[in-house]
C-alpha positions as CSV (number, residue, x, y, z in Angstrom):
1,M,-16.6,48.3,46.0
2,K,-17.9,49.9,42.8
3,A,-14.3,49.7,41.3
4,I,-14.2,46.0,42.1
5,R,-17.6,45.4,40.5
6,A,-16.5,47.3,37.4
7,Y,-13.2,45.4,37.2
8,L,-15.0,42.0,37.6
9,G,-17.6,43.1,34.9
10,K,-14.8,44.0,32.5
11,L,-13.0,40.7,33.3
12,Y,-16.2,38.7,32.6
13,K,-16.7,40.4,29.2
14,E,-13.1,39.7,28.3
15,L,-13.5,36.0,29.3
16,A,-16.7,35.7,27.4
17,F,-15.0,37.2,24.3
18,V,-12.2,34.7,24.6
19,I,-14.6,31.8,25.0
20,L,-16.6,32.9,22.0
21,F,-13.4,33.4,19.9
22,L,-12.1,29.9,20.8
23,S,-15.5,28.4,20.0
24,G,-15.4,30.1,16.6
25,V,-11.9,28.8,16.0
26,A,-13.0,25.3,16.8
27,F,-16.0,25.7,14.6
28,T,-13.9,26.8,11.6
29,V,-11.1,24.4,12.0
30,S,-13.1,21.2,12.5
31,P,-14.6,21.0,9.0
32,A,-11.1,21.6,7.5
33,L,-9.7,18.7,9.5
34,A,-12.6,16.5,8.5
35,E,-11.8,17.0,4.8
36,K,-8.9,14.6,4.7
37,V,-8.3,11.0,5.4
38,N,-5.0,9.4,6.4
39,I,-4.4,6.1,4.7
40,A,-1.7,3.5,5.2
41,V,-0.9,1.9,1.8
42,A,1.1,-1.2,1.0
43,A,4.2,-0.3,-1.0
44,N,3.2,-2.3,-4.1
45,F,0.1,-0.1,-4.4
46,T,2.1,3.2,-4.5
47,A,1.4,4.3,-8.1
48,T,-2.1,3.0,-8.0
49,G,-2.8,4.6,-4.7
50,K,-1.6,8.0,-5.9
51,A,-3.8,7.7,-9.0
52,L,-6.8,6.8,-6.9
53,A,-6.1,9.7,-4.5
54,E,-6.1,12.2,-7.4
55,D,-9.3,10.8,-8.8
56,F,-11.0,10.8,-5.4
57,K,-10.0,14.5,-4.9
58,A,-11.2,15.4,-8.3
59,R,-14.6,13.8,-7.6
60,T,-15.1,14.8,-4.0
61,G,-12.8,17.7,-3.2
62,H,-11.4,15.7,-0.3
63,E,-7.8,14.8,0.2
64,A,-6.4,11.3,0.7
65,V,-3.0,11.6,2.5
66,L,-1.1,8.4,1.8
67,S,1.7,6.8,3.8
68,F,3.5,3.9,2.1
69,G,5.4,0.9,3.6
70,S,5.5,-2.8,3.8
71,T,2.3,-4.4,5.0
72,G,4.0,-5.9,8.1
73,K,5.5,-2.6,9.2
74,L,2.3,-0.6,8.6
75,Y,0.4,-3.2,10.6
76,A,2.9,-2.8,13.5
77,Q,2.5,1.0,13.3
78,I,-1.3,0.7,13.5
79,I,-1.4,-1.5,16.6
80,H,1.0,0.9,18.2
81,G,-1.2,3.9,17.7
82,A,-0.2,5.4,14.3
83,P,-2.8,8.0,13.2
84,F,-4.3,6.2,10.2
85,D,-8.0,6.1,9.3
86,V,-7.9,3.5,6.6
87,F,-5.5,0.6,5.8
88,L,-4.9,-0.7,2.3
89,S,-3.0,-4.0,2.9
90,A,-1.1,-6.2,0.5
91,D,-2.7,-9.3,2.1
92,R,-5.8,-10.4,3.8
93,V,-4.3,-11.7,7.0
94,R,-3.4,-8.4,8.7
95,P,-6.7,-6.6,8.1
96,R,-8.5,-9.7,9.4
97,K,-6.3,-9.7,12.5
98,L,-6.9,-6.0,13.1
99,E,-10.7,-6.7,13.0
100,Q,-10.3,-9.6,15.4
101,D,-8.2,-7.6,17.8
102,G,-10.5,-4.6,17.8
103,F,-8.4,-2.1,15.9
104,S,-10.8,-1.7,13.0
105,V,-14.5,-1.3,12.5
106,S,-16.4,-4.5,12.2
107,S,-17.7,-5.6,8.8
108,T,-15.8,-2.9,6.9
109,R,-13.1,-5.2,5.5
110,F,-13.2,-6.2,1.8
111,T,-10.9,-7.2,-1.0
112,Y,-10.2,-4.3,-3.2
113,A,-7.6,-6.0,-5.6
114,Y,-5.7,-9.1,-6.4
115,G,-2.0,-8.6,-7.1
116,Q,0.3,-10.3,-9.5
117,I,4.0,-10.9,-9.5
118,A,6.5,-10.8,-12.4
119,L,10.2,-11.5,-13.1
120,W,11.9,-8.2,-14.2
121,T,15.3,-7.2,-15.3
122,R,16.4,-3.7,-16.4
123,D,19.3,-5.2,-18.3
124,E,17.9,-6.0,-21.7
125,K,21.1,-7.7,-22.7
126,L,20.6,-10.4,-20.0
127,L,18.5,-12.5,-22.3
128,G,20.2,-11.4,-25.5
129,D,17.7,-11.5,-28.3
130,K,15.5,-14.0,-26.3
131,E,12.4,-13.3,-24.3
132,F,11.4,-14.8,-21.0
133,R,10.0,-18.3,-21.5
134,V,8.9,-20.9,-18.9
135,E,11.5,-23.5,-20.1
136,I,14.5,-21.2,-19.8
137,I,13.8,-19.6,-16.4
138,P,15.1,-22.4,-14.0
139,S,18.5,-22.5,-15.9
140,L,18.6,-18.7,-16.0
141,L,18.1,-18.4,-12.3
142,K,20.7,-21.1,-11.4
143,G,23.2,-20.0,-14.0
144,G,26.2,-17.7,-13.7
145,Q,24.5,-14.7,-15.3
146,I,22.5,-14.2,-12.1
147,T,24.6,-13.4,-9.1
148,R,21.8,-11.6,-7.2
149,L,18.1,-12.1,-7.3
150,A,16.0,-9.4,-5.5
151,V,13.0,-10.6,-3.5
152,A,10.9,-8.8,-0.9
153,N,11.1,-10.0,2.7
154,P,8.6,-12.8,2.9
155,K,8.1,-12.1,6.7
156,T,6.8,-8.6,6.2
157,A,5.8,-8.3,2.5
158,P,3.1,-10.5,1.1
159,Y,4.7,-10.1,-2.4
160,G,7.9,-11.6,-1.0
161,L,5.9,-14.6,0.3
162,A,4.4,-15.0,-3.1
163,A,7.9,-14.9,-4.7
164,E,9.1,-17.5,-2.2
165,Q,6.2,-19.8,-3.1
166,Y,6.9,-19.4,-6.8
167,L,10.6,-20.2,-6.4
168,K,9.8,-23.3,-4.3
169,N,7.2,-24.5,-6.9
170,L,9.8,-23.9,-9.6
171,G,12.2,-26.2,-7.6
172,V,15.1,-23.7,-7.5
173,Y,14.6,-22.1,-4.0
174,E,17.3,-24.0,-2.2
175,Q,19.9,-23.5,-4.9
176,L,19.3,-19.7,-4.9
177,Q,20.0,-19.2,-1.2
178,G,23.4,-17.6,-1.8
179,K,21.9,-15.3,-4.5
180,I,18.8,-13.9,-3.0
181,V,18.9,-10.3,-1.6
182,Y,15.9,-9.2,0.4
183,G,14.2,-5.8,0.0
184,E,12.3,-4.3,3.0
185,N,9.3,-4.0,0.8
186,I,8.4,-4.5,-2.9
187,A,9.4,-1.0,-3.9
188,Q,12.9,-1.4,-2.5
189,T,13.1,-4.8,-4.2
190,Y,12.4,-3.1,-7.5
191,Q,15.0,-0.5,-6.7
192,F,17.6,-3.2,-6.3
193,A,17.1,-4.4,-9.9
194,Y,16.6,-0.8,-11.2
195,T,20.0,0.4,-9.9
196,G,21.8,-2.8,-11.0
197,N,22.4,-4.1,-7.5
198,A,20.5,-7.3,-8.7
199,E,20.4,-8.6,-12.2
200,L,16.8,-9.9,-11.7
201,A,13.9,-9.3,-9.3
202,V,10.5,-10.8,-8.5
203,V,8.4,-7.7,-8.3
204,A,4.7,-6.6,-8.3
205,Y,3.5,-6.7,-11.9
206,A,2.0,-3.2,-11.3
207,L,5.5,-1.8,-10.9
208,V,6.8,-2.9,-14.3
209,L,3.6,-2.9,-16.4
210,G,4.2,-0.7,-19.4
211,S,7.8,0.0,-18.4
212,P,9.8,1.2,-21.3
213,R,13.0,-0.3,-19.8
214,G,14.0,-3.9,-19.4
215,K,12.1,-7.1,-19.8
216,S,9.4,-8.6,-17.7
217,W,7.5,-11.9,-17.5
218,L,4.1,-12.3,-15.8
219,I,4.3,-15.3,-13.4
220,P,1.3,-17.6,-13.7
221,Q,-1.0,-17.1,-10.8
222,E,-1.3,-20.9,-10.2
223,D,2.4,-20.8,-9.0
224,Y,1.6,-18.9,-5.8
225,E,-1.4,-18.4,-3.5
226,P,-3.8,-15.6,-4.6
227,L,-2.6,-12.2,-3.5
228,G,-5.8,-10.8,-2.2
229,Q,-5.4,-7.3,-0.9
230,D,-7.9,-6.2,1.8
231,A,-8.9,-2.7,2.8
232,V,-10.3,-1.9,6.3
233,L,-11.7,1.1,8.1
234,L,-9.7,1.6,11.3
235,K,-11.3,2.7,14.6
236,R,-9.7,6.2,14.3
237,G,-11.5,6.7,11.1
238,Q,-15.0,5.6,12.0
239,S,-16.2,9.2,12.7
240,N,-14.4,10.7,9.7
241,K,-16.9,11.3,6.9
242,V,-14.0,11.4,4.4
243,A,-12.7,8.0,5.5
244,L,-16.2,6.6,4.9
245,A,-16.4,8.3,1.6
246,F,-13.1,6.9,0.5
247,M,-14.1,3.3,1.4
248,D,-17.2,3.7,-0.7
249,Y,-15.2,5.2,-3.6
250,L,-12.7,2.2,-3.4
251,K,-15.7,-0.1,-4.2
252,S,-16.8,2.0,-7.1
253,R,-16.6,1.3,-10.9
254,D,-14.4,4.4,-11.3
255,A,-11.8,3.0,-8.8
256,A,-12.0,-0.4,-10.5
257,V,-11.0,1.0,-13.8
258,I,-7.9,2.6,-12.3
259,I,-7.0,-0.5,-10.3
260,K,-7.2,-2.8,-13.4
261,K,-5.2,-0.2,-15.5
262,F,-2.3,-0.6,-13.1
263,G,-2.0,-4.4,-13.4
264,Y,-4.3,-5.7,-10.7
265,T,-7.3,-8.0,-11.1
266,L,-10.6,-7.8,-9.2
267,E,-10.8,-11.5,-8.7
268,P,-8.3,-14.3,-8.6
269,R,-7.5,-15.9,-12.0
């Protein structure tokens, strides 16, 4: 009987040690996990998002882990349970729908930037010694020099929808149906033109601003609906202090300076 009591006493101490050890592990791991935020970012915002993440880490010590893709595909991943805390969309429609359907935290949605689109070619010989001008663009698009025009998929990429609106307003959309090649997102659309698989592309101005290669032309904003881009805090991130801190940072003057530097505006023009 004494031997049994001794054995049980020893077993109890060992169990108590294990419980204490596991509690200590949980205590030390939890803060580490809380020091990062997982953010779904529209492809057009890739370079800007990386710059913001670096600045955020420099200012707070926290890490913003970014995942890039088309707005439509990121939205689909979110509603199917992807582990994101924050969504930086390229439109205002999907964040609003996430709010309506209960996937995001109410009253956290706001417009963090307005995007712009541009015509861009890597081939500087395409225009000869000329530059892009309003009067030559319709004939250029319909002419024999352009066999492929890269545009993002308007069904999943807001920048593709803006490009479609522009081409329709220009009166050339129907004539270009045999020439248009669709990118999955705006980054892939840019790649089509960069690699020469398309002579010309309608891309996010942010992707070509300051580019040392090729020629670009900023498309007037009155030729397409405003490209308001909304951010929203997702339900998964509502208890993550770093997600809350990032949302506050995105509204700051420091973030605004970076956003404008990369070719976005903070209000529609």
